[in-house]
C-alpha positions in Angstrom: -0.3 0.0 -0.1 1.1 3.6 -0.9 1.7 5.2 2.5 0.5 9.1 2.5 4.2 10.1 3.0 5.2 8.7 -0.6 2.3 10.8 -1.8 3.6 13.7 -0.5 7.0 13.2 -1.7 6.0 12.8 -5.2 4.0 15.8 -5.1 6.9 17.6 -3.4 9.4 16.5 -6.0 7.1 17.1 -9.4 7.8 20.5 -11.1 7.3 21.8 -14.4 10.0 20.5 -17.0 11.9 22.9 -18.9 14.5 20.6 -21.0 12.9 16.8 -21.5 15.5 14.0 -22.3 14.5 13.9 -25.9 16.1 10.0 -26.0 13.5 8.7 -23.1 10.1 7.2 -24.1 7.1 6.2 -22.5 5.9 2.5 -22.9 2.4 1.6 -24.5 1.3 0.3 -20.8 2.3 3.5 -19.5 0.4 5.8 -22.3 -2.5 3.5 -22.1 -2.3 4.2 -18.3 -2.8 8.2 -18.8 -5.5 7.7 -21.1 -7.6 5.8 -18.4 -6.6 8.2 -15.8 -7.8 11.1 -17.8 -11.1 9.6 -18.6 -11.4 9.1 -14.9 -11.2 12.5 -14.2 -14.7 13.6 -12.1 -16.7 16.7 -13.7 -19.7 18.9 -13.3 -22.7 16.6 -13.2 -20.8 14.2 -15.3 -21.1 16.0 -18.3 -17.3 15.2 -19.7 -17.2 18.6 -21.3 -13.4 17.5 -22.8 -11.3 15.3 -25.7 -7.7 14.9 -24.8 -5.3 14.4 -27.6 -2.2 12.2 -27.2 0.7 13.2 -29.6 3.5 10.7 -30.0 4.1 11.3 -33.7 7.0 13.4 -34.4 6.0 14.9 -37.6 2.5 16.7 -35.9 4.6 17.4 -32.8 6.8 19.6 -35.4 3.9 20.9 -36.8 2.3 22.0 -33.5 5.7 23.6 -32.1 5.6 26.2 -35.0 2.9 27.4 -33.2 4.0 27.0 -29.3 6.6 30.0 -29.2 9.5 28.9 -26.9 7.8 25.9 -25.5 10.1 23.4 -26.5 9.0 20.9 -24.2 6.4 20.2 -27.0 8.9 18.5 -29.7 11.1 17.1 -27.0 8.7 15.3 -24.7 8.1 11.5 -26.0 4.5 12.4 -25.5 2.4 15.8 -25.7 -1.3 15.9 -24.6 -3.7 18.5 -26.2 -6.3 18.9 -23.5 -9.3 20.6 -25.1 -12.8 21.6 -24.1 -16.2 21.3 -26.0 -17.6 24.5 -27.9 -21.1 24.2 -26.2 -23.2 21.7 -23.9 -26.6 21.5 -24.4 -30.0 19.5 -24.5 -27.7 16.6 -26.9 -25.4 16.5 -24.3 -28.1 16.0 -21.5 -30.1 13.3 -23.5 -26.5 11.3 -23.8 -25.5 11.7 -20.1 -28.9 10.3 -18.9 -28.9 7.6 -21.9 -25.1 6.8 -20.5 -26.2 6.3 -16.8 -29.3 4.6 -17.5 -27.1 1.8 -19.6 -24.1 1.5 -17.0 -26.3 1.9 -13.9 -28.8 -0.2 -15.7 -31.7 1.8 -14.3 -34.5 2.8 -16.4 -34.4 5.8 -18.1 -37.8 7.1 -16.3 -36.6 6.6 -13.4 -33.7 9.2 -14.1 -36.3 12.2 -14.8 -35.2 14.1 -11.7 -31.7 13.9 -12.5 -32.6 14.9 -16.2 -34.8 18.1 -15.2 -31.8 19.0 -12.7 -29.4 18.7 -16.0 -31.5 20.9 -18.4 -32.6 23.1 -14.9 -29.1 23.9 -14.8 -28.2 24.2 -18.8 -30.5 26.3 -19.1 -30.2 28.9 -16.6 -26.1 28.5 -17.2 -27.0 29.3 -21.2 -29.5 32.3 -20.5 -26.5 33.9 -18.5 -24.5 33.4 -21.1 -26.9 35.0 -23.4 -27.3 38.0 -21.4 -23.3 38.6 -20.5 -22.3 37.2 -23.7 -22.2 40.6 -25.7 -20.2 42.8 -23.0 -17.9 39.3 -22.2 -17.4 39.5 -26.3 -16.4 42.7 -26.4 -13.4 42.0 -24.1 -12.4 38.8 -26.5 -13.9 36.3 -24.1 -17.1 34.3 -23.6 -19.1 33.3 -20.7 -20.1 30.5 -22.1 -17.1 28.7 -22.7 -15.1 29.4 -19.3 -17.6 26.9 -17.5 -16.5 23.8 -19.9 -12.8 25.3 -19.4 -12.6 24.6 -16.2 -13.4 21.7 -16.6 -10.6 20.7 -18.3 -8.5 22.3 -15.8 -9.5 19.9 -13.6 -8.7 16.9 -15.7 -5.1 18.8 -15.7 -4.5 18.8 -12.2 -5.5 15.1 -12.1 -3.0 14.4 -14.6 0.1 16.4 -13.7 -0.4 14.4 -10.3 -1.6 11.0 -11.2 2.2 11.8 -13.0 4.0 12.6 -10.4 2.8 9.7 -8.6 4.4 7.3 -10.8 7.5 9.2 -11.5 6.7 10.7 -14.9 7.4 13.9 -15.6 5.2 16.8 -16.8 5.1 20.3 -18.0 1.7 21.8 -18.1 1.5 24.2 -20.6 -0.6 27.6 -22.2 0.7 30.1 -24.2 0.3 28.7 -27.9 -1.5 29.4 -31.0 -5.0 27.4 -30.3 -6.3 28.5 -33.4 -3.6 27.0 -35.2 -3.6 24.0 -33.1 -7.5 23.8 -33.8 -6.3 23.7 -37.3 -3.9 21.1 -37.5 -5.5 18.8 -35.3 -8.3 19.4 -37.9 -11.7 16.7 -37.3 -9.8 15.2 -34.8 -11.4 18.0 -32.2 -14.2 18.6 -34.3 -16.9 20.3 -31.7 -13.8 21.2 -29.7 -11.4 23.8 -28.9 -7.8 23.3 -27.5 -7.6 25.0 -24.1 -4.1 23.2 -22.5 -1.2 21.0 -23.3 1.1 18.6 -21.2 4.3 17.5 -22.1 5.2 14.1 -21.0 8.2 12.0 -20.2 11.6 12.2 -18.6 13.2 15.3 -17.4 16.8 15.8 -19.0 20.2 15.8 -16.7 20.7 19.0 -17.4 17.3 20.6 -16.5 18.6 23.0 -13.6 15.0 23.3 -12.7 15.2 19.6 -11.2 17.0 20.1 -8.3 15.5 23.4 -7.2 13.2 23.3 -4.0 10.0 24.0 -4.3 8.7 27.1 -3.4 5.3 27.0 -1.6 3.4 29.2 0.8 3.1 27.7 4.6 0.0 25.6 5.1 -0.9 28.6 7.5 -0.9 30.5 4.8 -3.6 28.6 3.0 -5.0 26.2 4.9 -8.2 27.6 7.3 -9.6 25.0 9.5 -12.7 25.6 11.3 
């Protein structure tokens, strides 16, 4: 059994890798494990408004690298994961979730009417709010109705980083890339979704000076409140 201290040790040594060792690869077993770990990420109401693109093809990474300023991790890491948020969550997603719940848990759809109503009410309330507030938000370059889906993706990113740390796999979570260009390059693979974050996965290079640096964090007294 993994001890509490072992988990803390893994999190304490985790850092955002600046240089990956391009000669070290991940096994198919490791990649499949990470795919499943991401699939099991919790999401609000269970909507799972995301898609995760696993890229090991060097040619594809090379194309993406051109739109990833100063992020050499994109091309040096053996695996690049592009985390994408769904463009829109609506009535069809509610129906799909209810049917999936019915099938997996073997519950008649009729008995999930309360669940379905709650989901529809949430979606309608959220979208109405977005429509009313969307005009001023659009002026500043963002849209309210996209924020919720994007936040869900960051839950998945946090899960991925923690799981990797626990298994001594290095990561480099990233933003700062041309999302529109990524969407064009990935094409129909992410139809209906948009790239919002990246995570390079592999093993750090021996000359990555950040690997040996002490972790800088505020004290528990600063960030934890007990009541």
